[in-house]
LUMDRENZA-383324 format. One line per 5 residues: number of its first residue (from 1); their letters; for each residue z, x, y of N, C-alpha, C. Coordinates in nm, 2 decimals. Example, Ala and Ser with C-alpha at 12.3 -4.5 7.8 and 13.67 -1.06 7.14 Angstrom:
BEGIN
1 = AS = 0.78 1.32 -0.57 0.78 1.23 -0.45 0.78 1.32 -0.33; 0.71 1.28 -0.22 0.71 1.37 -0.11 0.79 1.29 0.00
***
This chain:
BEGIN
1 = MAEVI = 0.00 0.07 -0.12 -0.01 0.00 0.01 -0.01 0.08 0.12; -0.08 0.05 0.22 -0.10 0.13 0.34 0.03 0.13 0.42; 0.06 0.23 0.49 0.18 0.23 0.57 0.15 0.15 0.71; 0.24 0.07 0.74 0.21 -0.01 0.88 0.30 0.07 0.99; 0.23 0.10 1.08 0.30 0.16 1.20 0.30 0.06 1.31
6 = VESIE = 0.44 0.04 1.35 0.47 -0.08 1.45 0.52 0.01 1.57; 0.45 -0.01 1.69 0.50 0.03 1.81 0.52 -0.07 1.92; 0.60 -0.05 2.00 0.64 -0.15 2.10 0.52 -0.16 2.20; 0.49 -0.28 2.24 0.37 -0.30 2.33 0.40 -0.24 2.46; 0.53 -0.24 2.49 0.57 -0.19 2.63 0.53 -0.04 2.67
11 = NYGLS = 0.50 0.03 2.54 0.45 0.16 2.55 0.32 0.18 2.63; 0.24 0.07 2.62 0.11 0.07 2.69 0.11 -0.01 2.81; 0.21 -0.07 2.86 0.21 -0.15 2.97 0.21 -0.07 3.11; 0.15 -0.14 3.20 0.13 -0.08 3.34 0.26 -0.07 3.41; 0.36 -0.13 3.35 0.50 -0.14 3.42 0.59 -0.03 3.38
16 = QKSHA = 0.53 0.05 3.27 0.61 0.16 3.22 0.65 0.25 3.31; 0.78 0.31 3.31 0.83 0.40 3.42 0.75 0.54 3.42; 0.70 0.57 3.29 0.63 0.69 3.32 0.48 0.68 3.35; 0.44 0.57 3.38 0.31 0.55 3.42 0.27 0.62 3.54; 0.16 0.70 3.55 0.14 0.78 3.67 0.12 0.69 3.79
21 = RTLFS = 0.19 0.74 3.90 0.18 0.67 4.02 0.09 0.75 4.12; 0.01 0.67 4.20 -0.09 0.71 4.28 -0.02 0.80 4.39; -0.06 0.91 4.42 0.00 0.99 4.53 -0.05 0.92 4.66; 0.06 0.92 4.75 0.05 0.87 4.89 0.02 0.71 4.88; 0.07 0.65 4.78 0.04 0.49 4.77 0.13 0.42 4.87
26 = KVGMV = 0.25 0.51 4.92 0.34 0.44 5.02 0.36 0.55 5.12; 0.33 0.51 5.26 0.36 0.62 5.35 0.46 0.56 5.46; 0.55 0.64 5.49 0.66 0.58 5.58 0.65 0.65 5.73; 0.70 0.57 5.82 0.69 0.62 5.96 0.83 0.59 6.03; 0.86 0.69 6.10 0.98 0.67 6.19 0.93 0.66 6.34
31 = GCGSV = 0.94 0.55 6.40 0.89 0.51 6.53 0.75 0.45 6.52; 0.74 0.34 6.59 0.62 0.26 6.58 0.59 0.21 6.71; 0.57 0.30 6.81 0.52 0.27 6.95 0.38 0.27 6.94; 0.31 0.29 7.05 0.16 0.28 7.06 0.09 0.37 6.97; 0.16 0.50 6.97 0.09 0.59 6.87 0.12 0.57 6.72
36 = GQNIA = 0.25 0.54 6.69 0.28 0.49 6.55 0.20 0.37 6.50; 0.17 0.29 6.60 0.10 0.17 6.56 -0.05 0.20 6.52; -0.10 0.28 6.61 -0.25 0.34 6.58 -0.25 0.41 6.44; -0.14 0.50 6.41 -0.15 0.56 6.29 -0.12 0.46 6.17; -0.03 0.37 6.19 -0.01 0.27 6.09 -0.14 0.19 6.05
41 = LLISQ = -0.21 0.15 6.15 -0.33 0.09 6.13 -0.44 0.17 6.06; -0.45 0.29 6.10 -0.54 0.38 6.03 -0.52 0.39 5.89; -0.39 0.41 5.85 -0.36 0.43 5.71 -0.37 0.31 5.63; -0.31 0.21 5.68 -0.32 0.08 5.61 -0.47 0.02 5.59; -0.55 0.05 5.67 -0.69 0.03 5.65 -0.76 0.09 5.55
46 = KELEV = -0.70 0.19 5.48 -0.73 0.27 5.37 -0.68 0.22 5.24; -0.61 0.10 5.24 -0.55 0.03 5.13 -0.43 0.11 5.10; -0.35 0.17 5.18 -0.23 0.23 5.15 -0.12 0.16 5.21; -0.01 0.16 5.15 0.11 0.09 5.20 0.18 0.15 5.31; 0.23 0.10 5.42 0.29 0.16 5.54 0.42 0.09 5.56
51 = IFIEL = 0.52 0.17 5.56 0.66 0.11 5.60 0.71 0.20 5.72; 0.75 0.12 5.82 0.78 0.19 5.94 0.93 0.15 5.98; 1.01 0.24 6.03 1.15 0.19 6.08 1.15 0.21 6.23; 1.24 0.13 6.31 1.25 0.12 6.44 1.40 0.10 6.46; 1.43 0.12 6.60 1.58 0.11 6.64 1.63 -0.03 6.63
56 = SEERV = 1.56 -0.14 6.64 1.62 -0.26 6.65 1.51 -0.35 6.59; 1.55 -0.48 6.55 1.46 -0.59 6.49 1.37 -0.63 6.61; 1.42 -0.62 6.72 1.33 -0.66 6.85 1.19 -0.56 6.85; 1.23 -0.44 6.82 1.12 -0.33 6.83 1.03 -0.34 6.72; 1.09 -0.37 6.60 1.01 -0.40 6.48 0.91 -0.53 6.50
61 = HAALT = 0.95 -0.63 6.56 0.89 -0.75 6.59 0.77 -0.72 6.69; 0.81 -0.64 6.79 0.71 -0.60 6.90 0.59 -0.53 6.84; 0.63 -0.43 6.75 0.53 -0.34 6.69 0.43 -0.42 6.60; 0.49 -0.51 6.52 0.40 -0.60 6.43 0.32 -0.71 6.52; 0.37 -0.74 6.62 0.30 -0.84 6.71 0.18 -0.75 6.77
66 = NIEQE = 0.21 -0.63 6.82 0.10 -0.55 6.89 -0.01 -0.52 6.78; 0.04 -0.48 6.65 -0.06 -0.45 6.55 -0.16 -0.57 6.52; -0.09 -0.69 6.51 -0.17 -0.81 6.48 -0.27 -0.83 6.60; -0.23 -0.81 6.72 -0.31 -0.84 6.84 -0.43 -0.74 6.84; -0.40 -0.62 6.79 -0.52 -0.51 6.79 -0.63 -0.55 6.68
71 = LDNMI = -0.57 -0.61 6.57 -0.66 -0.66 6.47 -0.73 -0.77 6.51; -0.68 -0.86 6.59 -0.75 -0.97 6.66 -0.85 -0.93 6.74; -0.84 -0.83 6.83 -0.93 -0.76 6.91 -1.04 -0.71 6.82; -1.00 -0.66 6.71 -1.12 -0.60 6.63 -1.21 -0.70 6.56; -1.14 -0.83 6.54 -1.20 -0.95 6.48 -1.32 -0.99 6.59
76 = NRWGM = -1.26 -1.00 6.71 -1.34 -1.05 6.83 -1.45 -0.97 6.85; -1.44 -0.83 6.82 -1.56 -0.74 6.83 -1.64 -0.73 6.72; -1.62 -0.82 6.62 -1.70 -0.84 6.50 -1.68 -0.70 6.41; -1.57 -0.64 6.44 -1.54 -0.51 6.36 -1.44 -0.55 6.23; -1.42 -0.67 6.21 -1.32 -0.71 6.09 -1.33 -0.86 6.07
81 = TPGEK = -1.31 -0.90 5.95 -1.30 -1.04 5.92 -1.15 -1.08 5.90; -1.12 -1.21 5.92 -0.97 -1.25 5.92 -0.91 -1.23 5.78; -0.99 -1.23 5.68 -0.94 -1.18 5.54 -0.91 -1.05 5.53; -0.97 -0.95 5.60 -0.94 -0.81 5.61 -0.81 -0.80 5.69; -0.80 -0.88 5.79 -0.68 -0.86 5.87 -0.56 -0.89 5.79
86 = RAILA = -0.55 -1.01 5.72 -0.45 -1.05 5.64 -0.41 -0.94 5.54; -0.51 -0.88 5.48 -0.49 -0.78 5.38 -0.41 -0.65 5.45; -0.46 -0.62 5.56 -0.41 -0.50 5.63 -0.26 -0.53 5.67; -0.22 -0.65 5.73 -0.10 -0.69 5.76 0.00 -0.69 5.65; -0.04 -0.73 5.53 0.03 -0.73 5.41 0.06 -0.60 5.36
91 = RISGY = 0.00 -0.49 5.42 0.03 -0.37 5.36 0.12 -0.29 5.48; 0.16 -0.35 5.57 0.25 -0.31 5.68 0.38 -0.37 5.69; 0.49 -0.30 5.68 0.62 -0.36 5.68 0.71 -0.28 5.78; 0.80 -0.35 5.85 0.89 -0.28 5.94 1.02 -0.33 5.91; 1.12 -0.21 5.95 1.26 -0.23 5.91 1.34 -0.15 6.02
96 = VGYEH = 1.47 -0.18 5.99 1.58 -0.10 6.08 1.65 -0.03 5.96; 1.66 0.10 5.96 1.74 0.18 5.87 1.65 0.27 5.78; 1.70 0.41 5.76 1.63 0.50 5.71 1.62 0.47 5.55; 1.71 0.39 5.50 1.71 0.37 5.34 1.58 0.29 5.30; 1.50 0.23 5.40 1.37 0.17 5.35 1.28 0.27 5.32
101 = LRSCD = 1.29 0.41 5.35 1.20 0.51 5.33 1.20 0.57 5.19; 1.30 0.52 5.10 1.34 0.59 4.98 1.20 0.62 4.89; 1.12 0.52 4.89 1.01 0.53 4.78 0.87 0.59 4.84; 0.88 0.64 4.97 0.76 0.70 5.03 0.71 0.84 4.97; 0.59 0.87 4.97 0.55 0.99 4.93 0.54 1.09 5.06
106 = LVIEA = 0.53 1.02 5.17 0.51 1.10 5.29 0.56 1.02 5.40; 0.65 1.08 5.50 0.70 1.01 5.61 0.67 1.10 5.73; 0.61 1.03 5.82 0.57 1.08 5.95 0.65 1.05 6.07; 0.71 1.13 6.14 0.79 1.11 6.26 0.69 1.09 6.38; 0.71 0.98 6.44 0.62 0.95 6.56 0.69 0.90 6.68
111 = IRSKN = 0.81 0.94 6.70 0.90 0.89 6.80 0.85 0.95 6.94; 0.90 0.88 7.04 0.87 0.92 7.18 1.01 0.94 7.26; 1.03 1.07 7.30 1.16 1.10 7.36 1.11 1.13 7.51; 1.17 1.05 7.60 1.13 1.07 7.75 1.22 1.18 7.80; 1.34 1.20 7.75 1.42 1.30 7.81 1.37 1.45 7.74
116 = RDQRI = 1.33 1.54 7.83 1.27 1.66 7.78 1.38 1.74 7.70; 1.50 1.74 7.75 1.61 1.82 7.69 1.63 1.75 7.54; 1.61 1.64 7.52 1.64 1.58 7.40 1.53 1.59 7.29; 1.41 1.61 7.35 1.29 1.60 7.26 1.30 1.68 7.13; 1.37 1.79 7.12 1.38 1.87 6.99 1.50 1.82 6.91
121 = TCRKE = 1.61 1.80 6.98 1.72 1.76 6.91 1.72 1.63 6.85; 1.65 1.53 6.91 1.63 1.40 6.85 1.54 1.41 6.74; 1.43 1.49 6.74 1.34 1.50 6.63 1.42 1.57 6.50; 1.49 1.66 6.54 1.57 1.73 6.42 1.65 1.64 6.36; 1.72 1.56 6.44 1.81 1.46 6.39 1.73 1.35 6.29
126 = VFKNI = 1.61 1.31 6.34 1.52 1.22 6.26 1.50 1.30 6.12; 1.46 1.42 6.13 1.42 1.49 6.00 1.54 1.50 5.91; 1.66 1.51 5.96 1.78 1.52 5.87 1.80 1.38 5.80; 1.79 1.28 5.88 1.81 1.14 5.84 1.71 1.10 5.74; 1.58 1.15 5.75 1.48 1.13 5.64 1.52 1.19 5.51
131 = EKYVS = 1.55 1.32 5.53 1.59 1.40 5.41 1.71 1.33 5.32; 1.79 1.27 5.38 1.90 1.21 5.32 1.86 1.10 5.21; 1.76 1.04 5.25 1.72 0.92 5.15 1.59 0.94 5.07; 1.51 1.03 5.12 1.38 1.05 5.03 1.40 1.14 4.91; 1.30 1.15 4.83 1.31 1.23 4.71 1.28 1.37 4.76
136 = RETII = 1.30 1.46 4.67 1.27 1.61 4.67 1.11 1.63 4.71; 1.04 1.55 4.64 0.89 1.57 4.65 0.82 1.50 4.78; 0.90 1.41 4.84 0.84 1.37 4.96 0.81 1.45 5.08; 0.68 1.45 5.13 0.67 1.54 5.25 0.70 1.48 5.38; 0.77 1.56 5.46 0.82 1.51 5.58 0.72 1.57 5.69
141 = ATNST = 0.66 1.49 5.79 0.57 1.55 5.89 0.61 1.50 6.02; 0.57 1.56 6.12 0.57 1.51 6.26 0.43 1.50 6.32; 0.43 1.40 6.42 0.29 1.39 6.49 0.32 1.46 6.63; 0.43 1.53 6.65 0.45 1.58 6.78 0.34 1.71 6.81; 0.31 1.71 6.93 0.20 1.81 6.97 0.25 1.94 7.03
146 = TITIT = 0.37 1.94 7.10 0.40 2.06 7.17 0.54 2.11 7.11; 0.59 2.06 7.00 0.70 2.11 6.93 0.66 2.17 6.80; 0.69 2.29 6.77 0.66 2.36 6.64 0.73 2.30 6.52; 0.66 2.29 6.41 0.71 2.23 6.29 0.81 2.33 6.24; 0.81 2.47 6.25 0.89 2.54 6.20 1.04 2.53 6.26
151 = ELASD = 1.04 2.50 6.39 1.16 2.45 6.46 1.23 2.33 6.40; 1.14 2.23 6.39 1.19 2.10 6.33 1.24 2.10 6.21; 1.19 2.19 6.13 1.22 2.21 5.97 1.35 2.30 5.95; 1.39 2.37 6.05 1.48 2.48 6.03 1.62 2.46 5.97; 1.66 2.33 6.00 1.78 2.28 5.96 1.79 2.21 5.83
156 = LEYKD = 1.68 2.18 5.76 1.66 2.10 5.64 1.69 2.18 5.53; 1.75 2.11 5.41 1.76 2.17 5.29 1.63 2.23 5.23; 1.53 2.14 5.22 1.41 2.18 5.17 1.31 2.19 5.28; 1.29 2.31 5.33 1.21 2.33 5.45 1.07 2.34 5.42; 1.03 2.36 5.28 0.89 2.39 5.24 0.82 2.26 5.23
161 = RCVSL = 0.87 2.14 5.25 0.82 2.01 5.24 0.76 1.97 5.38; 0.77 2.04 5.48 0.74 2.00 5.61 0.61 2.06 5.67; 0.55 1.97 5.75 0.41 2.00 5.80 0.39 1.92 5.93; 0.30 1.96 6.01 0.28 1.90 6.13 0.13 1.82 6.11; 0.12 1.69 6.13 0.00 1.63 6.13 -0.03 1.55 6.27
166 = HFLSN = -0.12 1.60 6.33 -0.16 1.55 6.47 -0.27 1.46 6.45; -0.26 1.32 6.45 -0.36 1.22 6.47 -0.41 1.21 6.60; -0.54 1.23 6.64 -0.59 1.20 6.77 -0.62 1.06 6.79; -0.51 0.98 6.79 -0.51 0.83 6.79 -0.57 0.77 6.92; -0.56 0.85 7.02 -0.60 0.78 7.15 -0.76 0.81 7.18
171 = VPGAK = -0.80 0.89 7.10 -0.96 0.92 7.14 -1.05 0.83 7.04; -1.13 0.75 7.09 -1.21 0.66 7.03 -1.31 0.73 6.92; -1.30 0.69 6.79 -1.39 0.74 6.70 -1.33 0.89 6.64; -1.22 0.94 6.69 -1.19 1.07 6.64 -1.18 1.07 6.49; -1.25 1.18 6.42 -1.25 1.18 6.27 -1.17 1.30 6.22
176 = MVEVV = -1.08 1.35 6.29 -1.02 1.46 6.26 -0.86 1.46 6.27; -0.80 1.54 6.20 -0.65 1.55 6.21 -0.61 1.70 6.20; -0.53 1.73 6.30 -0.49 1.87 6.31 -0.38 1.88 6.20; -0.38 1.98 6.12 -0.28 2.02 6.03 -0.21 2.16 6.05; -0.08 2.16 6.08 -0.01 2.28 6.10 0.09 2.31 5.99
181 = RSLYT = 0.08 2.43 5.92 0.19 2.47 5.84 0.30 2.55 5.92; 0.42 2.54 5.87 0.53 2.61 5.93 0.54 2.74 5.86; 0.65 2.82 5.90 0.67 2.94 5.82 0.71 2.92 5.68; 0.76 2.79 5.65 0.83 2.76 5.53 0.74 2.67 5.44; 0.63 2.61 5.50 0.55 2.52 5.42 0.50 2.57 5.29
186 = SDETF = 0.51 2.52 5.18 0.47 2.58 5.05 0.31 2.53 5.03; 0.26 2.60 4.94 0.11 2.58 4.91 0.08 2.44 4.86; 0.19 2.39 4.77 0.18 2.26 4.71 0.18 2.16 4.82; 0.27 2.18 4.92 0.27 2.07 5.03 0.13 2.07 5.10; 0.10 2.18 5.13 -0.04 2.19 5.21 -0.15 2.13 5.14
191 = DKVCK = -0.15 2.15 5.00 -0.26 2.10 4.92 -0.26 1.96 4.92; -0.14 1.90 4.91 -0.11 1.75 4.89 -0.17 1.68 5.03; -0.12 1.75 5.15 -0.17 1.70 5.28 -0.31 1.70 5.28; -0.38 1.80 5.24 -0.52 1.81 5.24 -0.59 1.68 5.18; -0.53 1.65 5.06 -0.57 1.53 4.97 -0.55 1.41 5.05
196 = FIHMI = -0.44 1.40 5.12 -0.40 1.28 5.20 -0.51 1.26 5.31; -0.53 1.36 5.40 -0.64 1.37 5.50 -0.77 1.31 5.44; -0.81 1.37 5.32 -0.93 1.31 5.27 -0.92 1.17 5.23; -0.81 1.12 5.18 -0.80 0.99 5.13 -0.82 0.89 5.24; -0.78 0.92 5.37 -0.78 0.84 5.47 -0.91 0.85 5.55
201 = GKVMV = -1.00 0.93 5.50 -1.13 0.94 5.56 -1.15 1.04 5.69; -1.07 1.13 5.69 -1.06 1.21 5.81 -1.09 1.35 5.78; -1.14 1.43 5.87 -1.17 1.58 5.85 -1.03 1.65 5.89; -1.00 1.75 5.80 -0.87 1.82 5.83 -0.92 1.94 5.92; -0.84 1.98 6.02 -0.87 2.11 6.10 -0.73 2.19 6.08
206 = NVQES = -0.74 2.31 6.00 -0.64 2.38 5.98 -0.59 2.48 6.11; -0.48 2.45 6.17 -0.45 2.52 6.29 -0.33 2.60 6.28; -0.34 2.71 6.33 -0.23 2.80 6.32 -0.13 2.76 6.42; 0.02 2.78 6.38 0.12 2.72 6.46 0.13 2.77 6.60; 0.11 2.67 6.69 0.11 2.70 6.83 0.14 2.55 6.92
211 = PGMIS = 0.22 2.56 7.00 0.25 2.44 7.09 0.12 2.38 7.15; 0.10 2.27 7.13 -0.03 2.21 7.19 -0.14 2.22 7.10; -0.14 2.30 6.99 -0.25 2.31 6.89 -0.38 2.33 6.97; -0.49 2.28 6.91 -0.61 2.31 6.99 -0.64 2.20 7.09; -0.63 2.07 7.04 -0.66 1.94 7.11 -0.59 1.93 7.24
216 = IRMFV = -0.46 1.94 7.25 -0.39 1.93 7.37 -0.40 2.02 7.46; -0.41 2.16 7.41 -0.43 2.28 7.52 -0.55 2.25 7.57; -0.66 2.22 7.51 -0.79 2.20 7.57 -0.79 2.08 7.66; -0.74 1.98 7.62 -0.73 1.86 7.69 -0.66 1.86 7.82; -0.54 1.92 7.84 -0.47 1.91 7.95 -0.53 2.01 8.06
221 = NLVNE = -0.60 2.11 8.01 -0.67 2.20 8.10 -0.80 2.13 8.16; -0.85 2.03 8.08 -0.97 1.96 8.14 -0.93 1.86 8.24; -0.81 1.80 8.20 -0.75 1.71 8.31 -0.72 1.77 8.44; -0.64 1.90 8.42 -0.60 1.98 8.55 -0.73 2.02 8.62; -0.84 2.05 8.56 -0.96 2.11 8.64 -1.03 1.98 8.70
226 = ACELL = -1.03 1.86 8.63 -1.08 1.74 8.68 -1.00 1.71 8.82; -0.87 1.72 8.81 -0.80 1.69 8.94 -0.81 1.79 9.04; -0.86 1.92 9.00 -0.87 2.02 9.11 -1.01 1.99 9.17; -1.12 1.95 9.10 -1.23 1.90 9.16 -1.22 1.78 9.25; -1.12 1.68 9.21 -1.10 1.57 9.29 -1.04 1.61 9.42
231 = MEGVG = -0.93 1.70 9.42 -0.86 1.74 9.54 -0.96 1.82 9.64; -1.05 1.90 9.59 -1.14 1.98 9.65 -1.25 1.89 9.72; -1.27 1.76 9.67 -1.37 1.68 9.72 -1.51 1.70 9.66; -1.50 1.78 9.56 -1.64 1.81 9.47 -1.70 1.67 9.42; -1.62 1.58 9.37 -1.67 1.47 9.33 -1.56 1.35 9.33
236 = SVADI = -1.60 1.23 9.31 -1.51 1.12 9.30 -1.44 1.12 9.16; -1.36 1.03 9.13 -1.31 1.00 9.00 -1.43 0.96 8.91; -1.50 0.88 8.96 -1.62 0.82 8.87 -1.72 0.92 8.85; -1.74 1.01 8.95 -1.84 1.11 8.95 -1.80 1.21 8.84; -1.69 1.25 8.84 -1.65 1.35 8.75 -1.65 1.30 8.60
241 = DNTMR = -1.61 1.18 8.59 -1.60 1.11 8.45 -1.75 1.10 8.40; -1.84 1.04 8.50 -1.98 1.02 8.46 -2.04 1.15 8.41; -2.02 1.26 8.48 -2.07 1.39 8.45 -2.04 1.43 8.31; -1.91 1.42 8.28 -1.87 1.46 8.15 -1.91 1.36 8.03; -1.92 1.23 8.06 -1.98 1.14 7.97 -2.12 1.14 7.95
246 = IGLGL = -2.20 1.14 8.06 -2.36 1.13 8.07 -2.40 1.27 8.05; -2.35 1.35 8.12 -2.41 1.49 8.13 -2.37 1.58 8.00; -2.24 1.56 7.96 -2.20 1.65 7.85 -2.18 1.58 7.72; -2.20 1.44 7.72 -2.19 1.37 7.60 -2.06 1.33 7.53; -1.95 1.35 7.64 -1.82 1.30 7.58 -1.81 1.16 7.58
251 = TMGPF = -1.73 1.10 7.47 -1.71 0.97 7.47 -1.65 0.89 7.60; -1.55 0.98 7.65 -1.48 0.94 7.77 -1.47 1.05 7.87; -1.46 1.02 7.99 -1.44 1.12 8.10 -1.29 1.16 8.10; -1.25 1.27 8.16 -1.11 1.31 8.15 -1.01 1.22 8.22; -1.06 1.15 8.33 -0.97 1.06 8.40 -0.94 0.94 8.31
256 = ELADK = -1.06 0.89 8.25 -1.06 0.76 8.16 -0.96 0.80 8.04; -0.98 0.91 7.98 -0.89 0.95 7.87 -0.75 0.96 7.90; -0.73 1.03 8.02 -0.60 1.05 8.07 -0.52 0.91 8.08; -0.59 0.81 8.14 -0.53 0.68 8.16 -0.50 0.61 8.02; -0.59 0.64 7.92 -0.56 0.57 7.80 -0.44 0.64 7.73
261 = VGLDK = -0.44 0.78 7.74 -0.32 0.85 7.67 -0.20 0.80 7.75; -0.20 0.80 7.88 -0.08 0.77 7.96 -0.05 0.89 8.04; -0.05 0.89 8.17 -0.05 0.99 8.27 0.10 1.05 8.25; 0.21 0.98 8.21 0.33 1.03 8.19 0.33 1.12 8.08; 0.26 1.08 7.97 0.26 1.17 7.86 0.18 1.30 7.88
266 = VERWM = 0.07 1.28 7.96 -0.01 1.41 7.98 0.08 1.49 8.06; 0.16 1.45 8.17 0.23 1.54 8.25 0.35 1.61 8.17; 0.40 1.53 8.07 0.51 1.58 7.97 0.44 1.69 7.89; 0.32 1.68 7.83 0.26 1.78 7.75 0.25 1.91 7.84; 0.20 1.90 7.97 0.18 2.00 8.05 0.31 2.08 8.10
271 = DNLYG = 0.41 2.00 8.11 0.55 2.06 8.14 0.60 2.13 8.02; 0.58 2.08 7.90 0.62 2.14 7.79 0.55 2.28 7.75; 0.41 2.27 7.77 0.33 2.40 7.75 0.35 2.51 7.86; 0.38 2.46 7.99 0.41 2.55 8.10 0.55 2.61 8.06; 0.64 2.55 8.01 0.78 2.59 7.96 0.76 2.70 7.85
276 = EFGGI = 0.66 2.66 7.76 0.64 2.76 7.66 0.58 2.89 7.68; 0.46 2.87 7.76 0.36 2.98 7.79 0.38 3.05 7.91; 0.42 2.96 8.03 0.44 3.01 8.16 0.31 3.03 8.23; 0.19 2.99 8.18 0.07 3.00 8.23 0.05 2.90 8.34; -0.01 2.95 8.44 -0.02 2.84 8.57 -0.13 2.75 8.53
281 = KYKAS = -0.22 2.77 8.44 -0.32 2.66 8.40 -0.24 2.54 8.34; -0.12 2.55 8.30 -0.06 2.43 8.24 0.03 2.37 8.33; 0.05 2.41 8.45 0.14 2.35 8.56 0.04 2.22 8.61; 0.11 2.10 8.59 0.07 1.99 8.62 0.02 1.98 8.76; -0.12 1.91 8.79 -0.18 1.90 8.92 -0.09 1.81 9.00
286 = PVLKR = -0.07 1.84 9.13 0.00 1.74 9.23 -0.07 1.61 9.21; -0.20 1.59 9.20 -0.26 1.46 9.18 -0.21 1.38 9.06; -0.19 1.44 8.96 -0.13 1.38 8.84 0.01 1.36 8.87; 0.09 1.44 8.92 0.23 1.42 8.95 0.26 1.29 9.04; 0.16 1.28 9.13 0.17 1.17 9.24 0.16 1.04 9.18
291 = HVRAH = 0.07 1.03 9.08 0.06 0.90 8.99 0.17 0.87 8.91; 0.23 0.98 8.85 0.35 0.96 8.76 0.48 0.91 8.84; 0.49 0.98 8.95 0.60 0.94 9.04 0.60 0.80 9.09; 0.47 0.75 9.11 0.45 0.61 9.14 0.46 0.50 9.02; 0.48 0.57 8.90 0.48 0.48 8.78 0.34 0.42 8.75
296 = HYGRS = 0.23 0.50 8.80 0.09 0.45 8.77 0.06 0.53 8.65; 0.08 0.49 8.53 0.07 0.57 8.41 -0.07 0.54 8.34; -0.16 0.45 8.40 -0.28 0.43 8.34 -0.30 0.29 8.28; -0.36 0.27 8.17 -0.38 0.13 8.11 -0.24 0.07 8.07; -0.14 0.13 8.03 -0.02 0.07 8.01 0.04 0.00 8.13
301 = TGVGF = 0.02 0.04 8.24 0.08 -0.02 8.36 -0.01 -0.08 8.45; -0.13 -0.08 8.41 -0.26 -0.16 8.49 -0.32 -0.07 8.60; -0.26 0.04 8.63 -0.32 0.14 8.72 -0.29 0.28 8.69; -0.39 0.36 8.72 -0.38 0.51 8.70 -0.47 0.58 8.79; -0.56 0.65 8.73 -0.69 0.69 8.81 -0.78 0.57 8.83
306 = YSYDE = -0.78 0.46 8.73 -0.85 0.34 8.75 -0.76 0.22 8.76; -0.80 0.11 8.79 -0.72 -0.02 8.77 -0.77 -0.10 8.64; -0.67 -0.17 8.58 -0.71 -0.24 8.46 -0.64 -0.38 8.46; -0.72 -0.47 8.39 -0.67 -0.61 8.38 -0.57 -0.61 8.26; -0.51 -0.74 8.24 -0.41 -0.75 8.14 -0.45 -0.71 8.00
311 = AGKKV = -0.58 -0.72 7.97 -0.63 -0.67 7.85 -0.65 -0.54 7.83; -0.63 -0.45 7.94 -0.65 -0.31 7.94 -0.80 -0.27 7.97; -0.87 -0.36 8.03 -1.02 -0.35 8.05 -1.03 -0.28 8.19; -1.10 -0.18 8.21 -1.12 -0.12 8.35 -1.20 -0.22 8.44; -1.12 -0.24 8.56 -1.17 -0.32 8.66 -1.23 -0.25 8.78
316 = S = -1.19 -0.13 8.81 -1.22 -0.06 8.92 -1.18 0.09 8.91
***
């Protein structure tokens, strides 16, 4: 009589604990302001789950409302269907408390610190709080542009898991992500991050560690030179932007892009870079400072180098 081998059907079930889990199936975020919302949308559109945490339920609700509004704008521009919108929203969840990040494969810090003196200490505290709850394999990243990842990772138990990921979320159609290794980053972490960038359909630019990376250092100098031309009367705001768009093929002129990014943020980048390098080229132009002192930050306030309506559309 032939031997009968009986095995439990659970050994072949998809719910089996040993079943291979897709890398980066769940991405966490700390901070979901305008930049965080853009990153969350970018990732969730690639069918990955996004979990973000904020300081209060009110902020969680505001972030989800803004994300839904942006998706509605995409529908109105025929860039998305209502069904796609529902699927994307179903993949984004917001909470209060770091414990909700436990199952994430990657956590990205995207907070905004207005106080220059606290910009490093706040982020280092965020990194420590993330490490308390996530697994050893979880990668911890920052989207900060002017703070080095080596400094942010220096107090962690597992420094090798940290990396800097700079998403150019304010630039229309930007297809690249700047990736920076710290002095501690392991080859395994870097390789996984490369795969993640490929998964979300972006091109990775490997940048050596330096405050401002490539993009911000080039951008702030472009804005400063545009302000210099304006002060000298060489051209108007529109003339300078048109030259860069029509003449040199940029998607947006320096003043348009500065308004979109936020003039307060541009000034903060410049102050940080000036403090780091001491180069006069990073000292913010008086034109920019005048707008920031008046709280004319650009699209977010309705006025900057240009004026905008409630929908953020340029009116003058």
